N, C-alpha and C positions, 0 to 999 in steps of 0.2 A: 504494500500500500504506500501511498505518498508519504504518510506520516512516518513510516519506517525508514524512509530515505534521509530524514533529518535526524541528526544526532546532537546531543548536548555535548559541546566540546569540553575537553579537559581544561584545567588551568593552562594559561599561556606557558609555553616551554621556556621562554626568555622574557625577562621583565621589560615592560614598555619603556622604562626610563633609560634603557641602553640604545634605543632606536636613534638613527640619525635625526637631526632636528629639521625635518622637512614635513610639510603639511600632508603629503600623500602617503606617509607611512603609517601603518596601523599594527598593533601587536598581533592582529590576526594573520598577518603575512607569515608569521612563524609557524602557523599550522601546516604550511607546505612541507615543513621538515618532519611532520608527524603523520603524514598520509599513510605510510606503511603500517603504523600502529593503530590508526583510526579505523582502518578497514581490514581487520584481521581475516575476514572471510573471503577476501578477494586476493587473487594471485597477480593480477595486472590491472592497471588503471591508466586513464588519460586525465591529466590535470590541466585546465586552461583558465587563464585569468578571465574576469568578467567582460573585458573589452575585446576578447577574441571574436573575430567574425569568420565564420566557416564558409569557405567558397568551394570546398570539395568534401569528400567523404572522410569523416573523422576517423574511421577505421584505418586509414592509411598511416595515421600517426602511431597507433598501437602496433600495426603490422611492421613498422620500421624497427621495432625493438626485436632483436633476434630471439627466437624461441629456445636456442641452445644454452641460454644462461650466461653467455660470454659478456653481455652488457646488461647493466641494471637500469639505465635511463636512456631515453632518446629525447632530443630536444633541438631547437633551432636558436641560433644567436640572431638577434635583430640585425638586419642588413646594414643599418647605419653604423654599426660598431665592428662587425666581423672583419671588414676589410682592413681596419686599423690594426687589429690583433694579428691578422695573417701577414701583414706587411711590416710588422715591427715598428709602427709609427706611434708608439705610446705617447712620448712627450709632445709631439707636434700635432697629434690628432685632436679630436673634439674635446670639449671640456671634461666629459666623463673619463675619457682615456687619460687625460693629464692627471686627474685626481687619482686614478688607479696607479699610474706610474709613480706617484709620490708615496702611496701607502702600501703597495705590494711589490714583492721582488719580481725579477724577470722570470724566474721559474713559475711563480704563482700566476703571473700574467699569461704565461704559456698554457696554463691549465684551465683558464676561463674558456669554456667551450660552448655553453648554452645559456640562454635566458631562462628564467623561471616562469615565463609567461605561458609556455606550452611545453608539456613534457608527457612522455609515456613512462610509466614506472613498472619494473618487475618487482612488485610488492613482496612477493614470497622471497625472492633472492635478497632484497634489501633487508628484510627482517632477519634472514639467516645470517647476513653479514653484520648485523647490529648497526646499520648505517644511521638510524634515527638518533641513537645516543651519540654517535660520533658527530653528526651534523649539529645537534643541539650544543654539545660541548664546544665545538668550533665556534658557533655563533656567540656563545657566552664569552669565550676567551678573546674573541676578536671584534667584539662590539665597538670598541674604541676606534677601529679603522674601517668599519663597514660602510660601504657605499650603496650596495644593493644587498641588504642583509640576509635575504632568504636564498639568493642564488649563489652567493659566495661559498657557504658551507657545502652545498650540493656539488658545485664545480670542483672546489679544492680538495674535498675529501674523497670524491668518487670519480675523479677525472679519468682514471684509467679504464673505467667501465661505462663511459658515455658514448653513445652513437650520436653523431651530429646529423640532424636532418637537413635537407636542402633548404636554403634560405627562402624558397617560395612558400614554405610552410608558415612563415610569420613575417609580418611587417611591424616596424616599431614607429613610435611617434616621430623620430628623427627622419623617417622616410617621407613624412608629410609636411616637412618644413618647420617642425617644432624643435626647440632646443633639446 
């Protein structure tokens, strides 16, 4: 039933007082780090932000995640940022990239693979690997340098098990002339 699909969320995994001081951040963004534990009955799931517009079959996102367990997450990096990461233009790129270059090492920058706006999760594998706890621990320990606080733990902790989707899967605000 419809009521069964709504759950009472657990307490926030990371305190709201550690969030970057921007108006669009909410403590609820940290629930993305808890998806494997929030849905213990599911083996796989697709997570999309509220502003995602579907122009194709959502099943393609889930199908991009290999069934063999070699990867735990599939996602796309917004096209406005991916080129800067791939070309190594961190300091001279857009303002977001410059902030990352000041707060994160070159190794960490190289492990930023996807945006948290659209992801397919191997929930069963993520639970087996204990990723939820690792993500939350990373978020708490690195809150002082967080820029996009829900995607940094996912990327930096799980980077070796992420499949990057084609950029056609996602557009970002920068693609439409926004900063």
